[in-house]
KOLBATOR-207353 format. One record per residue (C-alpha): residue number from 1; residue in three letters; chain; x, y, z. Coordinates in steps of 0.02 Angstrom, whole numbers, plus 32768, in hexadecimal, padded with zeros to 4 digits. Example, Ala and Ser with C-alpha at 12.3 -4.5 7.8 and 13.67 -1.06 7.14 Angstrom:
<pt><seq>1</seq><type>ALA</type><mol>A</mol><c1>8267</c1><c2>7F1F</c2><c3>8186</c3></pt>
<pt><seq>2</seq><type>SER</type><mol>A</mol><c1>82AC</c1><c2>7FCB</c2><c3>8165</c3></pt>
***
This chain:
<pt><seq>1</seq><type>MET</type><mol>A</mol><c1>D0AD</c1><c2>4569</c2><c3>084B</c3></pt>
<pt><seq>2</seq><type>ALA</type><mol>A</mol><c1>D036</c1><c2>4585</c2><c3>08DB</c3></pt>
<pt><seq>3</seq><type>THR</type><mol>A</mol><c1>CFE0</c1><c2>462E</c2><c3>08D5</c3></pt>
<pt><seq>4</seq><type>GLU</type><mol>A</mol><c1>D008</c1><c2>46B6</c2><c3>0954</c3></pt>
<pt><seq>5</seq><type>HIS</type><mol>A</mol><c1>CF5C</c1><c2>469C</c2><c3>09A0</c3></pt>
<pt><seq>6</seq><type>GLN</type><mol>A</mol><c1>CF79</c1><c2>45E0</c2><c3>09B1</c3></pt>
<pt><seq>7</seq><type>VAL</type><mol>A</mol><c1>D022</c1><c2>4600</c2><c3>0A03</c3></pt>
<pt><seq>8</seq><type>ARG</type><mol>A</mol><c1>CFD3</c1><c2>4676</c2><c3>0A83</c3></pt>
<pt><seq>9</seq><type>ILE</type><mol>A</mol><c1>CF48</c1><c2>45FB</c2><c3>0AAC</c3></pt>
<pt><seq>10</seq><type>ALA</type><mol>A</mol><c1>CFC1</c1><c2>4569</c2><c3>0AB6</c3></pt>
<pt><seq>11</seq><type>GLU</type><mol>A</mol><c1>D034</c1><c2>45CA</c2><c3>0B2B</c3></pt>
<pt><seq>12</seq><type>ALA</type><mol>A</mol><c1>CFA1</c1><c2>45F3</c2><c3>0B9C</c3></pt>
<pt><seq>13</seq><type>LEU</type><mol>A</mol><c1>CF75</c1><c2>4539</c2><c3>0BA2</c3></pt>
<pt><seq>14</seq><type>GLY</type><mol>A</mol><c1>D029</c1><c2>4501</c2><c3>0BBA</c3></pt>
<pt><seq>15</seq><type>VAL</type><mol>A</mol><c1>D02A</c1><c2>44A7</c2><c3>0B12</c3></pt>
<pt><seq>16</seq><type>ASP</type><mol>A</mol><c1>D0C5</c1><c2>44A9</c2><c3>0AA4</c3></pt>
<pt><seq>17</seq><type>VAL</type><mol>A</mol><c1>D09D</c1><c2>44CE</c2><c3>09ED</c3></pt>
<pt><seq>18</seq><type>SER</type><mol>A</mol><c1>D14A</c1><c2>450A</c2><c3>09BA</c3></pt>
<pt><seq>19</seq><type>GLY</type><mol>A</mol><c1>D175</c1><c2>44C3</c2><c3>0910</c3></pt>
<pt><seq>20</seq><type>ASP</type><mol>A</mol><c1>D0C2</c1><c2>4488</c2><c3>08F2</c3></pt>
<pt><seq>21</seq><type>GLY</type><mol>A</mol><c1>D05B</c1><c2>44B2</c2><c3>0859</c3></pt>
<pt><seq>22</seq><type>GLU</type><mol>A</mol><c1>CFAF</c1><c2>4501</c2><c3>086F</c3></pt>
<pt><seq>23</seq><type>SER</type><mol>A</mol><c1>CF52</c1><c2>445B</c2><c3>0869</c3></pt>
<pt><seq>24</seq><type>VAL</type><mol>A</mol><c1>CFC4</c1><c2>4406</c2><c3>08E7</c3></pt>
<pt><seq>25</seq><type>ALA</type><mol>A</mol><c1>CFBE</c1><c2>449D</c2><c3>095C</c3></pt>
<pt><seq>26</seq><type>ALA</type><mol>A</mol><c1>CF00</c1><c2>449D</c2><c3>0950</c3></pt>
<pt><seq>27</seq><type>ALA</type><mol>A</mol><c1>CEFB</c1><c2>43E3</c2><c3>0979</c3></pt>
<pt><seq>28</seq><type>ARG</type><mol>A</mol><c1>CF6C</c1><c2>43FA</c2><c3>0A12</c3></pt>
<pt><seq>29</seq><type>ILE</type><mol>A</mol><c1>CF01</c1><c2>448A</c2><c3>0A52</c3></pt>
<pt><seq>30</seq><type>LEU</type><mol>A</mol><c1>CE5F</c1><c2>442A</c2><c3>0A33</c3></pt>
<pt><seq>31</seq><type>ASP</type><mol>A</mol><c1>CEA3</c1><c2>4392</c2><c3>0A8F</c3></pt>
<pt><seq>32</seq><type>GLU</type><mol>A</mol><c1>CEC6</c1><c2>4402</c2><c3>0B25</c3></pt>
<pt><seq>33</seq><type>VAL</type><mol>A</mol><c1>CE1A</c1><c2>4454</c2><c3>0B2B</c3></pt>
<pt><seq>34</seq><type>ALA</type><mol>A</mol><c1>CDA8</c1><c2>43D3</c2><c3>0AD9</c3></pt>
<pt><seq>35</seq><type>LEU</type><mol>A</mol><c1>CD4A</c1><c2>4397</c2><c3>0B73</c3></pt>
<pt><seq>36</seq><type>VAL</type><mol>A</mol><c1>CD32</c1><c2>4445</c2><c3>0BBF</c3></pt>
<pt><seq>37</seq><type>ILE</type><mol>A</mol><c1>CCE7</c1><c2>448B</c2><c3>0B1E</c3></pt>
<pt><seq>38</seq><type>GLY</type><mol>A</mol><c1>CC6B</c1><c2>43FD</c2><c3>0B0D</c3></pt>
<pt><seq>39</seq><type>GLU</type><mol>A</mol><c1>CCC3</c1><c2>438C</c2><c3>0A92</c3></pt>
<pt><seq>40</seq><type>ARG</type><mol>A</mol><c1>CC8B</c1><c2>42D8</c2><c3>0AA3</c3></pt>
<pt><seq>41</seq><type>ASN</type><mol>A</mol><c1>CD3C</c1><c2>4295</c2><c3>0AA7</c3></pt>
<pt><seq>42</seq><type>GLY</type><mol>A</mol><c1>CDD5</c1><c2>42DA</c2><c3>0AFB</c3></pt>
<pt><seq>43</seq><type>ARG</type><mol>A</mol><c1>CE85</c1><c2>42A8</c2><c3>0ACE</c3></pt>
<pt><seq>44</seq><type>ARG</type><mol>A</mol><c1>CE81</c1><c2>41FA</c2><c3>0A81</c3></pt>
<pt><seq>45</seq><type>PRO</type><mol>A</mol><c1>CF16</c1><c2>418B</c2><c3>0A5A</c3></pt>
<pt><seq>46</seq><type>VAL</type><mol>A</mol><c1>CF5B</c1><c2>417D</c2><c3>09AB</c3></pt>
<pt><seq>47</seq><type>THR</type><mol>A</mol><c1>CF1F</c1><c2>40E4</c2><c3>094C</c3></pt>
<pt><seq>48</seq><type>GLU</type><mol>A</mol><c1>CF8E</c1><c2>4058</c2><c3>090F</c3></pt>
<pt><seq>49</seq><type>LYS</type><mol>A</mol><c1>CF5B</c1><c2>407E</c2><c3>085B</c3></pt>
<pt><seq>50</seq><type>GLN</type><mol>A</mol><c1>CF90</c1><c2>4134</c2><c3>086F</c3></pt>
<pt><seq>51</seq><type>VAL</type><mol>A</mol><c1>D039</c1><c2>40FF</c2><c3>08B5</c3></pt>
<pt><seq>52</seq><type>GLU</type><mol>A</mol><c1>D054</c1><c2>4084</c2><c3>0825</c3></pt>
<pt><seq>53</seq><type>PHE</type><mol>A</mol><c1>D020</c1><c2>4102</c2><c3>07A1</c3></pt>
<pt><seq>54</seq><type>GLY</type><mol>A</mol><c1>D08E</c1><c2>4186</c2><c3>07F2</c3></pt>
<pt><seq>55</seq><type>GLN</type><mol>A</mol><c1>D123</c1><c2>4111</c2><c3>07EB</c3></pt>
<pt><seq>56</seq><type>ARG</type><mol>A</mol><c1>D108</c1><c2>40F8</c2><c3>0731</c3></pt>
<pt><seq>57</seq><type>LEU</type><mol>A</mol><c1>D10F</c1><c2>41B5</c2><c3>071F</c3></pt>
<pt><seq>58</seq><type>GLY</type><mol>A</mol><c1>D1A8</c1><c2>41C5</c2><c3>078F</c3></pt>
<pt><seq>59</seq><type>LEU</type><mol>A</mol><c1>D147</c1><c2>420A</c2><c3>0824</c3></pt>
<pt><seq>60</seq><type>SER</type><mol>A</mol><c1>D154</c1><c2>41D0</c2><c3>08D8</c3></pt>
<pt><seq>61</seq><type>LEU</type><mol>A</mol><c1>D0A5</c1><c2>41DC</c2><c3>0922</c3></pt>
<pt><seq>62</seq><type>ALA</type><mol>A</mol><c1>D0A8</c1><c2>415E</c2><c3>09B2</c3></pt>
<pt><seq>63</seq><type>ALA</type><mol>A</mol><c1>D0AF</c1><c2>41E4</c2><c3>0A3A</c3></pt>
<pt><seq>64</seq><type>ASP</type><mol>A</mol><c1>D028</c1><c2>4251</c2><c3>09EC</c3></pt>
<pt><seq>65</seq><type>SER</type><mol>A</mol><c1>CF6D</c1><c2>4258</c2><c3>0A0B</c3></pt>
<pt><seq>66</seq><type>LEU</type><mol>A</mol><c1>CEF0</c1><c2>4224</c2><c3>0986</c3></pt>
<pt><seq>67</seq><type>ARG</type><mol>A</mol><c1>CECD</c1><c2>42DA</c2><c3>0959</c3></pt>
<pt><seq>68</seq><type>VAL</type><mol>A</mol><c1>CF84</c1><c2>430D</c2><c3>0951</c3></pt>
<pt><seq>69</seq><type>ALA</type><mol>A</mol><c1>CFB2</c1><c2>4272</c2><c3>08EA</c3></pt>
<pt><seq>70</seq><type>SER</type><mol>A</mol><c1>CF23</c1><c2>4297</c2><c3>0871</c3></pt>
<pt><seq>71</seq><type>ALA</type><mol>A</mol><c1>CF5C</c1><c2>434C</c2><c3>085E</c3></pt>
<pt><seq>72</seq><type>LYS</type><mol>A</mol><c1>D011</c1><c2>4316</c2><c3>0841</c3></pt>
<pt><seq>73</seq><type>LEU</type><mol>A</mol><c1>CFDA</c1><c2>429B</c2><c3>07BB</c3></pt>
<pt><seq>74</seq><type>VAL</type><mol>A</mol><c1>CF70</c1><c2>431F</c2><c3>0764</c3></pt>
<pt><seq>75</seq><type>GLU</type><mol>A</mol><c1>CFFF</c1><c2>439E</c2><c3>0769</c3></pt>
<pt><seq>76</seq><type>GLU</type><mol>A</mol><c1>D07D</c1><c2>4320</c2><c3>0724</c3></pt>
<pt><seq>77</seq><type>LEU</type><mol>A</mol><c1>D009</c1><c2>42E9</c2><c3>0697</c3></pt>
<pt><seq>78</seq><type>ARG</type><mol>A</mol><c1>CFE7</c1><c2>439E</c2><c3>066A</c3></pt>
<pt><seq>79</seq><type>ARG</type><mol>A</mol><c1>D0A2</c1><c2>43C5</c2><c3>066C</c3></pt>
<pt><seq>80</seq><type>ARG</type><mol>A</mol><c1>D0C1</c1><c2>4334</c2><c3>05F5</c3></pt>
<pt><seq>81</seq><type>SER</type><mol>A</mol><c1>D034</c1><c2>436D</c2><c3>0582</c3></pt>
<pt><seq>82</seq><type>VAL</type><mol>A</mol><c1>D073</c1><c2>4420</c2><c3>057C</c3></pt>
<pt><seq>83</seq><type>ASP</type><mol>A</mol><c1>D123</c1><c2>43DF</c2><c3>0558</c3></pt>
<pt><seq>84</seq><type>ALA</type><mol>A</mol><c1>D0E1</c1><c2>4371</c2><c3>04CB</c3></pt>
<pt><seq>85</seq><type>ILE</type><mol>A</mol><c1>D082</c1><c2>4402</c2><c3>047D</c3></pt>
<pt><seq>86</seq><type>LYS</type><mol>A</mol><c1>D121</c1><c2>446C</c2><c3>047E</c3></pt>
<pt><seq>87</seq><type>ARG</type><mol>A</mol><c1>D196</c1><c2>43DF</c2><c3>0447</c3></pt>
<pt><seq>88</seq><type>LEU</type><mol>A</mol><c1>D125</c1><c2>43AC</c2><c3>03B6</c3></pt>
<pt><seq>89</seq><type>ASP</type><mol>A</mol><c1>D0F7</c1><c2>4461</c2><c3>0391</c3></pt>
<pt><seq>90</seq><type>LEU</type><mol>A</mol><c1>D040</c1><c2>442D</c2><c3>0383</c3></pt>
<pt><seq>91</seq><type>LYS</type><mol>A</mol><c1>CFC2</c1><c2>44A6</c2><c3>033C</c3></pt>
<pt><seq>92</seq><type>PRO</type><mol>A</mol><c1>CF1A</c1><c2>44A1</c2><c3>02E2</c3></pt>
<pt><seq>93</seq><type>GLY</type><mol>A</mol><c1>CF2D</c1><c2>445E</c2><c3>0231</c3></pt>
<pt><seq>94</seq><type>ASP</type><mol>A</mol><c1>CFBE</c1><c2>43E9</c2><c3>025A</c3></pt>
<pt><seq>95</seq><type>ARG</type><mol>A</mol><c1>CFB1</c1><c2>4334</c2><c3>0226</c3></pt>
<pt><seq>96</seq><type>VAL</type><mol>A</mol><c1>CFD3</c1><c2>42BB</c2><c3>02B6</c3></pt>
<pt><seq>97</seq><type>ARG</type><mol>A</mol><c1>CFD8</c1><c2>4200</c2><c3>02D2</c3></pt>
<pt><seq>98</seq><type>LYS</type><mol>A</mol><c1>CF8B</c1><c2>41AB</c2><c3>0368</c3></pt>
<pt><seq>99</seq><type>ARG</type><mol>A</mol><c1>CFC1</c1><c2>40FB</c2><c3>0395</c3></pt>
<pt><seq>100</seq><type>THR</type><mol>A</mol><c1>CF58</c1><c2>4093</c2><c3>040A</c3></pt>
<pt><seq>101</seq><type>VAL</type><mol>A</mol><c1>CF83</c1><c2>3FE7</c2><c3>044B</c3></pt>
<pt><seq>102</seq><type>LEU</type><mol>A</mol><c1>CEEA</c1><c2>3F7B</c2><c3>0462</c3></pt>
<pt><seq>103</seq><type>ASP</type><mol>A</mol><c1>CEDE</c1><c2>3ED7</c2><c3>04C2</c3></pt>
<pt><seq>104</seq><type>GLN</type><mol>A</mol><c1>CE66</c1><c2>3E62</c2><c3>0468</c3></pt>
<pt><seq>105</seq><type>ASN</type><mol>A</mol><c1>CE54</c1><c2>3DB9</c2><c3>04BA</c3></pt>
<pt><seq>106</seq><type>GLY</type><mol>A</mol><c1>CF05</c1><c2>3DC0</c2><c3>04FF</c3></pt>
<pt><seq>107</seq><type>LYS</type><mol>A</mol><c1>CF54</c1><c2>3DF5</c2><c3>045A</c3></pt>
<pt><seq>108</seq><type>LEU</type><mol>A</mol><c1>CF99</c1><c2>3EA4</c2><c3>0447</c3></pt>
<pt><seq>109</seq><type>HIS</type><mol>A</mol><c1>CF6C</c1><c2>3F03</c2><c3>03AA</c3></pt>
<pt><seq>110</seq><type>GLU</type><mol>A</mol><c1>CFA7</c1><c2>3FAF</c2><c3>0376</c3></pt>
<pt><seq>111</seq><type>ASP</type><mol>A</mol><c1>CF2A</c1><c2>4027</c2><c3>032A</c3></pt>
<pt><seq>112</seq><type>THR</type><mol>A</mol><c1>CF70</c1><c2>40BD</c2><c3>02CD</c3></pt>
<pt><seq>113</seq><type>GLN</type><mol>A</mol><c1>CF05</c1><c2>414D</c2><c3>0292</c3></pt>
<pt><seq>114</seq><type>GLU</type><mol>A</mol><c1>CF2F</c1><c2>41F5</c2><c3>0245</c3></pt>
<pt><seq>115</seq><type>PHE</type><mol>A</mol><c1>CED0</c1><c2>4294</c2><c3>026B</c3></pt>
<pt><seq>116</seq><type>VAL</type><mol>A</mol><c1>CED7</c1><c2>434E</c2><c3>024D</c3></pt>
<pt><seq>117</seq><type>ILE</type><mol>A</mol><c1>CED7</c1><c2>43BB</c2><c3>02E8</c3></pt>
<pt><seq>118</seq><type>SER</type><mol>A</mol><c1>CE3C</c1><c2>4426</c2><c3>02F9</c3></pt>
<pt><seq>119</seq><type>SER</type><mol>A</mol><c1>CE69</c1><c2>4479</c2><c3>039E</c3></pt>
<pt><seq>120</seq><type>ILE</type><mol>A</mol><c1>CECD</c1><c2>4469</c2><c3>043D</c3></pt>
<pt><seq>121</seq><type>GLN</type><mol>A</mol><c1>CE63</c1><c2>4482</c2><c3>04D8</c3></pt>
<pt><seq>122</seq><type>PRO</type><mol>A</mol><c1>CE9B</c1><c2>44E3</c2><c3>0573</c3></pt>
<pt><seq>123</seq><type>ASN</type><mol>A</mol><c1>CEAA</c1><c2>443C</c2><c3>05CF</c3></pt>
<pt><seq>124</seq><type>THR</type><mol>A</mol><c1>CF27</c1><c2>4407</c2><c3>0545</c3></pt>
<pt><seq>125</seq><type>ARG</type><mol>A</mol><c1>CEAF</c1><c2>438A</c2><c3>04F5</c3></pt>
<pt><seq>126</seq><type>VAL</type><mol>A</mol><c1>CECA</c1><c2>4387</c2><c3>0437</c3></pt>
<pt><seq>127</seq><type>LEU</type><mol>A</mol><c1>CE29</c1><c2>437E</c2><c3>03D3</c3></pt>
<pt><seq>128</seq><type>PHE</type><mol>A</mol><c1>CE22</c1><c2>4340</c2><c3>031F</c3></pt>
<pt><seq>129</seq><type>LYS</type><mol>A</mol><c1>CDC2</c1><c2>4379</c2><c3>0286</c3></pt>
<pt><seq>130</seq><type>GLY</type><mol>A</mol><c1>CD32</c1><c2>430D</c2><c3>024D</c3></pt>
<pt><seq>131</seq><type>GLY</type><mol>A</mol><c1>CCBE</c1><c2>4318</c2><c3>02E0</c3></pt>
<pt><seq>132</seq><type>TYR</type><mol>A</mol><c1>CC8B</c1><c2>4293</c2><c3>035D</c3></pt>
<pt><seq>133</seq><type>CYS</type><mol>A</mol><c1>CCF4</c1><c2>42ED</c2><c3>03E2</c3></pt>
<pt><seq>134</seq><type>GLN</type><mol>A</mol><c1>CD8B</c1><c2>4284</c2><c3>03B5</c3></pt>
<pt><seq>135</seq><type>GLY</type><mol>A</mol><c1>CE2B</c1><c2>42B6</c2><c3>040B</c3></pt>
<pt><seq>136</seq><type>ALA</type><mol>A</mol><c1>CEC4</c1><c2>4280</c2><c3>046A</c3></pt>
<pt><seq>137</seq><type>TRP</type><mol>A</mol><c1>CF42</c1><c2>42BC</c2><c3>04E9</c3></pt>
<pt><seq>138</seq><type>PRO</type><mol>A</mol><c1>CFDD</c1><c2>4306</c2><c3>0497</c3></pt>
<pt><seq>139</seq><type>THR</type><mol>A</mol><c1>D04B</c1><c2>427E</c2><c3>04E4</c3></pt>
<pt><seq>140</seq><type>GLN</type><mol>A</mol><c1>CFEC</c1><c2>41FF</c2><c3>047A</c3></pt>
<pt><seq>141</seq><type>LEU</type><mol>A</mol><c1>D017</c1><c2>4255</c2><c3>03D6</c3></pt>
<pt><seq>142</seq><type>GLU</type><mol>A</mol><c1>D0A4</c1><c2>4264</c2><c3>035B</c3></pt>
<pt><seq>143</seq><type>LYS</type><mol>A</mol><c1>D0A9</c1><c2>42E8</c2><c3>02D4</c3></pt>
<pt><seq>144</seq><type>VAL</type><mol>A</mol><c1>D09F</c1><c2>42AD</c2><c3>0221</c3></pt>
<pt><seq>145</seq><type>ASP</type><mol>A</mol><c1>D11D</c1><c2>42FD</c2><c3>01AC</c3></pt>
<pt><seq>146</seq><type>VAL</type><mol>A</mol><c1>D0B0</c1><c2>431B</c2><c3>0113</c3></pt>
<pt><seq>147</seq><type>GLN</type><mol>A</mol><c1>D142</c1><c2>4347</c2><c3>009F</c3></pt>
<pt><seq>148</seq><type>GLY</type><mol>A</mol><c1>D1B3</c1><c2>42B8</c2><c3>00D5</c3></pt>
<pt><seq>149</seq><type>GLY</type><mol>A</mol><c1>D127</c1><c2>4239</c2><c3>00E4</c3></pt>
<pt><seq>150</seq><type>GLN</type><mol>A</mol><c1>D157</c1><c2>4212</c2><c3>0199</c3></pt>
***
């Protein structure tokens, strides 16, 4: 939810941030003050790609600004990642499987790799053991049941 400070500033500006997360509230406030604080761009319209991506996530973004739509997308993706971490009960040392669908010359191929979790970053990114900064978002993973061979 928006912080108390954000709510006070938004009220002073006549901006409604009720029900907004911190990132969305910040985007609404920045849209309102952008030009007067020296930002290069004021409120800009949402892009078609943002609207389409939002629809795939179940979000309606058509009436939002570019900043607000971006913040809503980030908040939704983070919510899904946190949910996946909890649902899968992911933790360092767990074995996981990552499936990636690749388009090679118009043909779809599925690549499956197994990894061991090294750490879970504050931004919810899951890093794997073995170096090379390999990782994935939790929504891309499934937990491997070592005992059952799953």
